[in-house]
N, C-alpha and C positions, 0 to 999 in steps of 0.2 A: 509823657514818655511811664509809663505804669513798671510798678515795683518789680514785679515777676520779670519783664524785658531788662533791665539790670540787670536780675540774676544769671541769669541765662547768661547773658554778655557776660558773667566774668567767669561764670563756674559749665562745666563740663556732666552733670551730670545723666548718664545714658538708659534707661529705662525708668528717668523718673520725675516727675513734672510737681513744679512749684504752683502750691494755690495763693489765693489773698490773701495779703498783710493783713493782722490788726493788731491794735495796744492791747497790754493785760494791764490790770491793776497799778505793776509798777512802774509805766511806760514804755516796756520795751516794745520790740515790733518782733511777733510770731508771726514766724510763714507755714503751713500745713505744708508736705512734703509727702508725695502722694505713688506709687508705682503703677507703670503703667498694667490694664486690663492684660495688652498679648506680651507683659516684659517677665521671664521666670529667674526667679532669685539664685540670687549666686551664694556658693557653699564659701564658708570663712577658711574651710578648714583646707581642700585645694582648689579654688576659683573656679570650679565646675558650675556652670548652668543646670540645678538638681528644680524636682519639682518641691512647690510647697510644702511644709505639714500643718502649721496653722499660723493665728498674729499674735505677737507679742501685746503687750500697752506698751498707749505713748514713749517716747527717749525723747531727749532736749537733749538738743548740739544748742554752743556757742559760736554766732556765726562772726566776722569781722564787723563790727562798728555800724552806721551808717550817719551822719546828719548830727554823731554825740549821743545816737542811740543805740542802746545793745541788740541785735536783733538774735532772735534764737530759731534755731529751725526743730520744728514736731515734725516727729516722724512714727508710725505704728511697726516694728521690725518681722518680719517672715524668716519664722523656725522652717528648713530643710529638713528634705526624708535626702540625706545621705549615703550611698551605696557603700561607700569609701571610708568615708567620716564616722555615720551615724548621726544623728541630728545634729544639726549644726543653727544658729542664729544665721539669717544673712548676711555677707561684707555688703556694705554698700562706701559708695565713692569718696563720701565728704570724711569719715572717720572710718576706725578702726579699735577692735576691744570697747572699755568699756567706758573709753575716755567722753566726757561731757565736751571738747570741746572737736571744731572741725579742723578736718587739716589746712584750710585758709588762712584761718584761725593762730594756727600753730605757729603756722612761716609770719604773719602779721604780728601777733608776742616777739617772735623771735629774732626782728628786724628791727625793731623798736629798742628789743631790749642790747644794741651794740650803744646805742646814743646816751641811753640812761640806765641809771641803776636799777637793777630786777624791781626793788621793791617801790621805785618808782613807779615803773611802769604798771606793775600791780594795780597801784594808788590809782593811776590816772584813767582806768581803762573799766576798772571797779571790781577787780577780780581779783586772788589770792597769790602772795608768792610760790607758793607750792604749787599752783596753779601754770606761773612763767617758767618756775624753770621745770615742768615735764614740756610746757610746749620746746622750748629749748633742748630738753636734753634730745626731744622727739629727730627735730632740724639735724640736730650734729649727732645723730648716729646716722640720719639720715644717707647726711652729709660723707662720715668716717666710708661706708655701705658703697657711695655712688665718686668717690673720687679716684684718681687715678695718678698714679706713681710710677712714672713711665722716666729715663732720661734724667734722671740728679744725677749731677754733672762734681756738687760740692754741700758739703752737709758741715755744719758747727754743731756742738758737743758742748751742754754746757750745766749747768747745777744752781736753785737757788734755794734757796731756807721761806718756808712754808708757816712752822711753828715754835717757837720759840723749842730751846733743847736740843740743839741744831739737827731738825727736824727739816729734808729734804726733797726734792725732789729731777729728777734729770731731763733734761728735754732736748731733742733733738731737731734743727732746725737746717730745711732746703733753702740756701745761701746761693743757690748758684742763680745766674739769668736775671728773670723780669719775675720769676716765680722766686717766692718766699715765704715762708708759712711754719708755722709751726709742724712736724711731721710725727711727732713722736712724744711719749708722757711717760714713768715712771716710777717709782716710789724710789723713792731715798737717793746714793750715790757711790756705791757699790758696783764690782765686776760686776756680778749676777742682772745687776738691773739692765747694764744696758747689749748684756748679752743675750735678754731678751726682743729688744732691738733688734738685734741683726739675728734673730730667730722668728719673727714677725715678719719683714720686710727686708730682710737681708740678701733673696732673692731674688725681688724685683731691683731695689739699689743698690748692690756693689755690681754687678758686671758692668754699668756706666758709671760708674764713680769716680771720681780726677784727686778729689781734692779734703780732707777733711781738716778741720779745725777745731780746737781745744786747749784749753787750757794745764797745766802742768801735771794738775790730778792722778798719782799713779793709776789708779785703775781705771782710769779712761786709756791713758796711754794701753795697758799691756791690751786691755780688747779690744784693740783700736790696731794694734800691729797684728794681735792673732787673726780675725773677722776682717779686715781688708786691708790687708798688705798692702796688695797693689799701689791702694791711691797713696797719693801726696800727704808726709799728714806734719801739719802747722802748728804750730805753737806762734801764736799770732803775736805783736808787738805789746798792743794794750797788756794782756797782761802780762811780761813782761817788765814792760813800765809801772806797772803799779807795783808789785814784787819790790820795784826797787823804790821807788816813792814812800813804801812802808816803812824800809828800812834807814831812808831818810829821816823817815821821823821820830826811829824809835831811837838815832843817833843827835836829831837835836834837842826831842827832850828829856836823853839820861846827859846831855852836856848842859840844859838850862838849870837841871835842878840842882846839880854838880855846883855853876858858876852860885846859883844860889846861895845855898850852903858853906860858899868860900867868902861871900860878903863881894865880887863882882860886880858891875854895871849889867843889867839885864839886857844885852843885847840881843839876845834873841825871844826875847818878849815880841807877841805882833809880827813873826818872823815865817810861822809856820806856813802861808800860801805862798811865802816869796821865794820859800826854797824847793814847792811840788809844782808847780804852774810852769808852763812854757815861758819864753817872753815870752811871745808872741799874747798871750793872753792876759799880761800881767796892769795893772792897773797903773795909772802914774805915779799914786806916794808907793806901788810897790817899789815899783822900778826903785825909785830913790832908795827904798829902805834894802835893797835888794844893793845895792854898787857901793852901800856907809858896808855889809855885811864884807864881801867879799876882799876888804881894806882888811882882813884880821883874819887869823890863821886858825880859826876855829875846825874842829873834826866835824862838824855840820856844812861851812863850807868844803873842805874839802868834799865829802858825799858826793854836795852840792854837782860838782867837778867831776866826778867818778861819774853821776848818772848824765849830764850835758855828753862830756866824754861820749858816753856810750851807744851816744845820739846817731854819730856817724855810722852806727854800725851799717845801720837802715837802706845807706843812702850808695851804697854799693853796689857794683852794676857783676862783680866777678865775683860766685861764689870762696872764690880759694883767696884770693885776700880778705873777701870780710871772715872766712875761717880764722886768718892770720891776726886778723885784726880784735878778734872777739877771745885767742890766745893772750897775745900780749896784755888786753885792759884786763882777765882773769890774770895773769900774772901781777901786775901793779895795784890792782884793790888788795887778794892777799898778803902784798904787799906795806896797807894801809894801817897796818891794825884797825881796822873801824870792823869789829865784829858782827855787826848786822850786814854791813855792807861785803864781806866775807862772806858769810852764809850766800849770799844773792849770789857770787863769782861759784861758787861749789855747785847751786843749781845748773847756774849757767854752761858748768862743764857737762855736769851730767845730761846735758839737753842738750849739748852739739849741733847733730843732728838734727836736730828737729827742727829748730833756729833757722839753718844753715836753707831746709827745704823753701824758709819764707821766698827765696832766693828762686824756688824749682817754679814758683808760682806766681811769678814777676808782681809779686805784691798787691795782685789784684783779690786774694783771699782774706780778708781782715775778719777778728770779732765784733768789729765794732758793729754788725750787723746781728751778731748773737746779744752782745750788751743791749743793741735799741730791742729787738725784744722783751727782753728780759727785763727794761725796763715796764713795758708796757702791761705785763704777767705782771708784773708788782704793782701795776693802777688797777689794776683789774680785781685783786686780792682786797689793794685799799679801800676802794669803790665799794666791795661788800661787804668792808670789815672784816676779810674771814671767812675760812669754807670749812665748818665741823668737819664733813665727811672728803676721804680723797677723789669722791667719782664730782662732788658735786665740783671740787675743784677745777679735774680732769674736764668735764660740759664746761667751768665756764674758759677756760685756757681753747681748747677747741675751737669753740666759740666764736669768740676773739683774735685770737692769730692765726685758723687755723685754716684761711680762708678755702673754707669745705663750698662744695656746689652747694647751689638751691636749684628746690621744683619752679619752674618754671611757672607765670604765675598767667592770666589772662591781661592782667591791671596789678604793676604795684601800686599795694598801698602807703609808699612811705618811701 
């Protein structure tokens, strides 16, 4: 089987033919491409066939490597005399602009970049990090243009820290049904940030939107109430219990310091995870430690018991009874004289309506999906050792989490 037969099988370059392949001094396979004599060039401006003007010197494009050898396409592009665009360089089916890579090679590198770090892809295939980045940038932009956003029933809104100094990005995910993906990325976590999301995609998403899941960040709550008021806004149990665990940890740390100053036995030493983890997740050693702590009337133990009692809230089936339990629990917590827990009770009172929406969603909408995506986003940033620009961060996150459509190839290379 000849090399030209293989290339004709995996490509579809109409009006062009492949010549014989040759080795250059670097051991690369160089393949000459020629236009058919009866084929007219296509204007790169308007995309219409126009008469030729003249021919430029040879240009080289990087193609998908074969048999562990680099493959280069060499072609002398024609210039086009276009009555609408003027003199333009012809449009070729394997590339665009001044990029020195073919479209097939871009998708090839971008696919590998989901499995390896970008620098590792560059090292393996003998190219540069910048080339890998440009290839991923091309595939992401192509995917964003061709993706379909319709029938989104539930979204999750959250933020992650990307740099020191409280530098955040806002992430919006689709968390409904089988299609779970990153929909949008915005700078910072202000009201204006989320407003931009609804300005850009609101007309496509809001008509079918049924549920919105977020944390208790006031900026997000205000925008969601304003722009997606007909959807059920759910405050997920993950954020509520996370807030409660932080309060318990403050009580424990404060009491441990006080006991040490007063000269008491360090009962709370190595007890942090005994109080923060759920009973089913405790190790045998932690279970023994917890049983010992429950014998004492400690502030940390009282805070722990309040947290465990609150778990009953999620087990109710009636929103009315759940609301009644919530009020009773908040009253008891406000009388506990535990300041961190009292702050939690005040926050819960202020967000009572949104918490009760948990039952309107039948407990099916969970921020666990959002947190899973956030972990993947943080892993992407750690693999790259951070991105210096916001644009590079966006490209990386869309590439890894966006579930973007891909250009169909005759053969998948990896």
